[in-house]
C-alpha positions in Angstrom: -12.4 -63.6 -30.8 -15.9 -63.8 -29.6 -17.5 -61.4 -27.8 -18.1 -63.7 -24.6 -14.6 -65.4 -25.0 -12.8 -62.0 -25.2 -14.6 -61.0 -21.9 -13.4 -64.1 -20.3 -10.0 -63.2 -21.5 -10.1 -60.0 -20.3 -11.0 -61.2 -16.9 -7.9 -63.2 -16.3 -5.6 -60.8 -17.4 -7.3 -58.6 -15.2 -6.5 -60.6 -12.7 -3.2 -61.5 -13.4 -2.4 -57.5 -13.9 -3.9 -56.7 -10.5 -1.6 -59.2 -8.7 1.8 -58.0 -10.5 4.1 -54.9 -9.0 4.2 -51.6 -9.8 7.6 -52.0 -12.0 6.3 -55.2 -13.1 2.8 -53.2 -14.0 5.0 -50.6 -15.7 7.2 -52.9 -17.9 3.7 -54.7 -19.6 2.1 -51.3 -20.2 4.9 -50.7 -22.2 5.2 -53.7 -24.2 1.4 -53.1 -24.9 2.0 -49.7 -25.7 4.8 -50.6 -28.0 3.0 -53.1 -29.6 -0.2 -50.1 -30.3 -1.2 -48.6 -33.7 -2.0 -45.1 -34.7 -5.9 -45.6 -33.0 -4.8 -47.3 -30.1 -2.4 -44.8 -28.7 -4.7 -41.6 -29.9 -7.5 -43.5 -27.6 -5.2 -43.6 -24.8 -4.3 -40.0 -25.2 -7.7 -38.7 -25.3 -8.0 -41.0 -21.8 -5.0 -39.9 -20.0 -6.2 -35.8 -20.2 -9.5 -36.8 -18.5 -7.8 -39.3 -16.3 -5.1 -36.9 -15.6 -5.8 -33.1 -16.0 -8.9 -32.7 -13.9 -9.6 -28.9 -14.0 -10.9 -28.7 -10.2 -11.5 -24.7 -10.3 -13.6 -26.0 -13.1 -15.3 -28.7 -11.3 -15.6 -27.4 -7.7 -18.0 -24.7 -6.8 -17.6 -21.3 -6.5 -17.1 -21.1 -3.0 -14.8 -24.4 -2.4 -12.8 -22.7 -5.0 -12.6 -19.4 -3.4 -11.7 -21.2 -0.3 -9.0 -23.2 -1.8 -7.2 -20.0 -3.4 -6.9 -18.3 0.0 -4.0 -20.6 1.1 -1.9 -18.7 -2.2 0.4 -15.9 -2.5 -0.5 -13.0 -4.7 2.3 -13.9 -6.9 1.4 -17.4 -7.8 -2.1 -16.4 -8.6 -0.6 -14.0 -10.4 1.1 -17.1 -12.2 -2.4 -19.4 -12.0 -4.5 -16.6 -14.1 -2.3 -17.3 -17.2 -3.5 -21.4 -17.2 -7.0 -20.2 -18.7 -9.8 -18.0 -19.0 -11.8 -19.7 -16.9 -8.6 -19.8 -14.6 -8.4 -16.3 -15.0 -12.5 -15.6 -14.5 -12.4 -17.2 -11.3 -9.3 -15.9 -9.6 -9.9 -12.6 -10.8 -13.4 -12.8 -8.9 -12.1 -13.8 -5.7 -12.5 -10.6 -3.8 -11.6 -11.5 -0.2 -7.7 -12.8 -1.9 -6.9 -9.6 -3.4 -8.6 -7.5 -0.6 -6.0 -9.1 1.9 -3.0 -8.9 -0.4 -3.9 -5.3 -0.8 -4.4 -4.6 3.3 -0.9 -6.5 3.6 0.6 -4.0 1.2 -0.9 -0.8 3.6 -3.9 -0.2 1.1 -7.0 1.0 2.1 -10.0 -1.2 1.4 -13.6 0.3 0.8 -15.9 -2.7 1.1 -18.7 -1.0 -0.8 -17.4 -1.9 -3.6 -19.1 -4.6 -5.5 -17.1 -5.1 -8.9 -15.3 -8.6 -8.6 -13.0 -7.8 -10.4 -12.0 -4.4 -8.9 -10.0 -5.4 -6.4 -7.2 -7.7 -8.8 -6.7 -4.6 -10.5 -6.2 -2.0 -7.5 -3.7 -4.9 -6.5 -2.1 -4.7 -9.5 -1.4 -0.9 -9.3 -0.7 -1.3 -5.4 1.9 -3.9 -5.8 3.3 -1.5 -8.8 3.2 1.7 -6.6 5.0 -0.5 -3.2 7.9 -1.3 -5.5 8.8 2.0 -7.3 8.5 2.9 -3.8 10.7 0.3 -2.6 13.1 1.4 -6.0 12.7 4.9 -4.8 11.2 5.6 -7.7 8.1 6.7 -6.3 9.1 10.5 -6.3 9.8 13.7 -8.7 11.1 17.0 -7.6 10.0 20.7 -8.5 11.0 23.7 -7.2 9.0 27.3 -6.6 10.9 30.9 -7.6 9.8 33.7 -6.2 11.0 35.3 -2.4 13.9 37.4 -2.7 15.1 36.4 1.0 14.7 33.7 3.3 11.5 31.7 3.0 10.9 31.0 7.2 7.5 29.8 6.8 5.3 27.5 5.2 2.0 25.9 5.6 0.0 23.3 3.1 -4.1 22.7 3.1 -5.4 21.6 -0.3 -3.5 21.5 -3.1 -2.1 25.1 -2.3 1.2 25.7 -0.1 1.9 29.4 1.4 5.3 30.4 2.1 6.4 33.5 4.2 9.1 35.3 3.9 12.2 37.6 5.3 11.0 39.9 2.8 8.1 41.0 4.1 6.3 39.1 1.9 3.9 36.1 2.0 2.9 34.1 -1.5 0.4 31.2 -2.2 0.9 28.9 -4.4 -0.4 26.3 -6.7 1.7 23.3 -6.1 0.4 21.1 -9.5 1.3 23.8 -11.7 3.8 25.4 -9.1 2.2 29.2 -10.0 1.5 32.2 -7.6 -2.0 32.6 -7.0 -1.1 35.7 -4.6 1.5 37.6 -3.2 0.9 40.1 -0.5 3.1 42.8 1.5 3.6 41.3 5.5 5.5 41.5 8.2 8.7 38.9 8.7 6.6 36.2 9.1 7.7 33.1 11.2 4.8 30.9 10.6 1.8 31.3 8.8 -1.6 29.2 8.2 -4.4 30.6 5.5 -7.9 29.2 4.0 -9.6 31.1 1.5 -10.3 34.3 2.3 -8.0 34.7 5.3 -3.7 34.7 6.1 -2.9 34.3 9.9 0.7 35.5 10.5 3.1 35.0 13.1 5.7 37.4 13.0 10.0 37.9 14.7 8.3 41.4 15.3 6.0 39.9 18.1 3.0 40.0 16.8 0.5 37.8 14.9 -1.9 39.4 11.9 -4.7 38.2 10.1 -4.5 39.3 6.1 -7.0 39.2 3.3 -6.0 37.7 0.4 -8.0 39.2 -2.5 -6.4 42.8 -1.4 -3.8 42.4 0.9 -5.2 44.1 3.6 -4.5 44.2 7.1 -7.5 42.9 8.9 -6.4 42.6 12.6 -3.3 42.9 14.8 -2.5 40.6 17.8 -0.1 42.4 20.3 0.4 41.4 23.0 3.8 39.4 22.9 7.5 40.2 24.3 9.0 37.6 21.3 8.8 36.3 18.8 5.9 34.4 17.4 7.1 31.0 16.1 3.5 29.5 15.8 0.1 29.8 15.3 -3.2 28.3 15.1 -6.9 29.1 15.0 -10.9 28.1 15.3 -13.2 30.1 12.9 -16.3 28.4 14.8 -14.8 29.0 18.5 -13.4 32.7 17.1 -10.3 31.3 18.6 -6.5 32.1 17.7 -3.7 30.6 19.6 -0.4 31.8 19.2 3.3 30.5 20.6 6.3 33.0 21.0 10.0 33.0 22.0 8.8 34.6 25.6 7.7 31.3 26.6 4.1 32.0 26.6 1.0 31.0 25.3 -2.3 33.7 24.1 -5.8 32.8 23.3 -7.0 35.5 21.2 -10.3 36.6 20.2 -9.9 36.2 16.2 -13.0 38.5 15.1 -11.5 41.0 17.6 -7.8 40.7 18.5 -9.0 40.5 22.2 -6.0 39.4 23.8 -8.2 36.0 26.2 -5.6 34.5 27.9 -1.7 34.1 28.4 -1.0 30.7 29.1 2.0 30.0 30.8 4.3 27.1 32.5 7.2 27.1 29.7 10.2 27.7 30.6 11.7 27.8 27.2 10.2 28.6 23.3 7.1 27.8 22.9 7.7 26.1 19.3 4.4 24.8 18.1 0.8 25.3 19.1 -2.0 22.3 18.3 -5.7 23.3 18.4 -8.1 20.1 17.9 -10.9 18.6 18.7 -10.8 15.5 20.6 -12.0 12.4 19.2 -11.5 9.9 22.7 -12.9 9.8 26.2 -11.3 10.3 29.1 -11.7 11.8 32.8 -10.3 15.0 31.9 -12.3 15.6 28.5 -14.9 13.9 25.9 -15.3 13.7 22.1 -16.1 16.5 20.5 -14.0 19.1 23.2 -11.4 21.0 21.8 -8.0 20.6 23.2 -4.9 22.9 22.7 -1.1 21.2 21.9 1.9 23.5 22.9 5.1 22.6 22.6 8.8 23.9 23.7 12.3 22.2 23.3 11.2 19.1 26.1 8.0 19.4 26.8 4.4 19.1 25.8 1.6 20.8 27.7 -2.6 20.0 27.1 -4.8 23.0 27.7 -8.4 23.1 27.8 -9.8 25.8 25.0 -13.1 26.6 24.3 -15.3 30.0 25.3 -14.5 30.1 28.1 -11.5 32.4 29.4 -9.4 30.9 32.1 -8.2 27.7 31.8 -5.7 25.2 33.4 -2.8 23.0 32.0 -4.3 19.5 31.8 -0.6 17.3 31.3 2.5 17.9 31.3 4.2 15.1 28.7 8.0 14.6 28.4 10.3 11.8 27.3 12.9 12.7 29.9 12.7 13.9 33.4 16.6 15.6 33.9 16.0 17.4 30.2 18.7 15.4 28.7 17.1 14.7 25.5 14.8 17.2 23.5 12.1 16.9 21.4 12.3 17.4 17.8 10.1 20.6 16.4 7.3 18.4 14.6 4.2 17.5 16.7 1.4 15.3 15.7 -2.0 15.0 17.4 -5.5 13.5 15.3 -7.5 13.2 18.2 -6.8 9.7 19.7 -3.3 10.1 19.4 -0.2 12.5 20.0 3.4 11.7 18.5 6.8 13.3 18.5 9.9 12.4 17.8 13.1 12.8 19.6 16.7 11.4 19.6 15.4 8.1 21.3 13.1 7.7 18.9 9.4 8.2 17.8 6.8 8.7 21.2 3.4 8.0 20.9 0.8 9.3 23.7 -2.8 7.5 24.2 -4.7 11.0 24.6 -7.2 8.9 26.0 -5.1 7.7 29.1 -1.9 9.9 28.7 0.2 6.9 28.7 3.0 6.0 26.1 1.5 3.5 23.8 5.3 2.5 22.2 8.7 4.4 21.5 9.7 3.5 17.8 13.3 3.2 17.2 14.4 3.8 13.6 17.2 1.3 12.7 20.4 2.8 12.1 19.3 6.1 12.6 19.9 8.3 15.5 18.6 11.6 14.1 15.6 11.0 12.1 12.1 13.8 12.7 8.8 13.5 12.2 6.6 14.9 9.3 3.5 12.7 9.5 2.1 10.5 11.3 -0.7 7.6 10.0 -2.3 4.6 10.9 0.1 2.7 8.7 2.6 4.5 7.7 4.9 7.3 8.9 6.9 10.1 7.2 10.4 10.8 8.6 13.9 12.9 7.4 16.7 13.7 8.4 19.8 16.0 6.8 20.1 13.5 3.8 16.9 11.8 3.0 13.3 11.8 3.3 11.7 7.9 4.9 8.4 5.9 4.7 8.2 3.4 7.4 5.7 0.9 7.6 4.0 1.0 11.2 2.8 -2.3 11.5 6.7 -3.6 11.2 8.6 -0.6 12.6 10.3 -0.8 9.2 12.1 1.8 7.2 10.6 1.0 3.4 11.6 3.8 1.1 13.8 6.2 1.0 14.6 9.7 -1.2 17.3 12.1 -1.4 16.8 15.6 0.0 19.4 18.4 -1.2 21.1 20.9 1.4 17.7 22.4 2.6 17.9 25.4 5.2 17.8 24.0 8.6 15.4 25.6 10.7 15.3 24.5 14.7 11.9 25.4 15.3 10.4 23.4 12.2 8.8 26.0 10.4 10.8 25.7 6.9 9.8 22.0 6.1 6.6 20.4 6.2 4.7 17.1 4.7 1.7 17.4 2.0 -0.8 15.9 1.5 -1.5 13.3 5.0 -4.5 10.9 4.3 -2.3 8.3 2.6 -0.2 7.9 5.9 -3.5 6.0 6.9 -3.3 3.6 4.1 -2.7 3.9 0.1 -6.0 3.6 -2.1 -4.5 4.2 -5.3 -5.6 8.1 -5.4 -4.7 9.4 -2.2 -0.8 8.8 -3.6 -0.8 12.6 -6.3 0.3 16.0 -5.3 2.9 17.6 -2.7 5.0 14.9 -0.4 7.5 17.3 1.3 8.1 21.1 0.8 11.2 23.0 2.5 13.2 26.3 1.7 16.3 26.4 0.2 19.4 28.3 1.2 18.8 30.4 -2.5 15.2 31.4 -1.2 13.8 28.7 -3.5 11.2 26.2 -2.4 12.5 22.9 -2.9 9.1 20.2 -3.3 8.7 16.2 -3.6 6.0 15.2 -5.4 4.3 11.4 -6.0 5.2 10.8 -9.5 2.5 9.8 -11.5 1.1 5.7 -12.2 2.8 4.0 -14.7 
């Protein structure tokens, strides 16, 4: 057929084809395909792929591709990465998508990291760790053996665990290796706190003592309480040591000389916890940078200003029940901005600027859960049977770990949380080391540790 005649024929056919219904068009195409040979079918196949399989990630500008990808969930995006190398490259480079996915899992985000492929790797690491938590496979256990009598006191710092025992000794352990670094003879310890050079102990003999690790020598002895000393804290910058006792008082001492500077009264129960901490918020009563002392008994938390002055008055008393029908658990969290304590009613969080209760968190199905650690994202809790992790954004328990029959302590001194930074958000580096430690009836110390990433 001549070209001119073919073009006229094609025009007529096209006009007729456009007038058909969809069903008639399909039948027409089926008929033409049945009449086609290999050359026509190959031509048809090549053109259909171009028309029907348009790769929008390849064709669109990168900014538009990123905008579209934001609407997909991470699991779908991971599936899309398998489509082609180009898709994997574009999706992996979508920083905002993976950062958001990490934040939703409760992970910290360092915006200074510029590597576009970094955050997808972080997400994959995060999803693995969160799955391990959900499946109760994120931790492992270990034991420290060395004391010959009950271990009353524990304190953890920078990978080292100090234990004080009824065998008149204190030991310093490297948690990662399980090795005892120092062991010194002391009095019977009800509370311990240490740094690189010294150990401070509160004792059932009603005194506080300061010891030198390297020699085991007693460098200071603080006498004045008429009851057992259940809690100690100190600050080298202020040259102050504070102690809480069964005589219902808190004493403030000069750390270097052992002189009693003040005795704080007002508690009507054993003072089981004292915390010396810098304030981070401003109020009518204090400014950021001021040192604050918190003391807690069975029913109340008292807040005191502290500094180089000798005299100070209680700023505020906090409680969860006016008629003392509800007692506080012997664990206290204070980070300079919030005070958190647990009771049978749940976790109470106070705003330190106003002293108002911000919220009461009631763990579902659990009435006797105690506080171990409290952060911006997670809280670490426990009871007689399990260690729990709660997502504070949803107030739901996301993981639990079985605990052995540990030795109970009404003062809360025989169990403690380990590393705490992960409570403000995991980041792939801070989920290592000690999670929880407690003393056992056989005088050993039971450790719960983060399991290394798979």
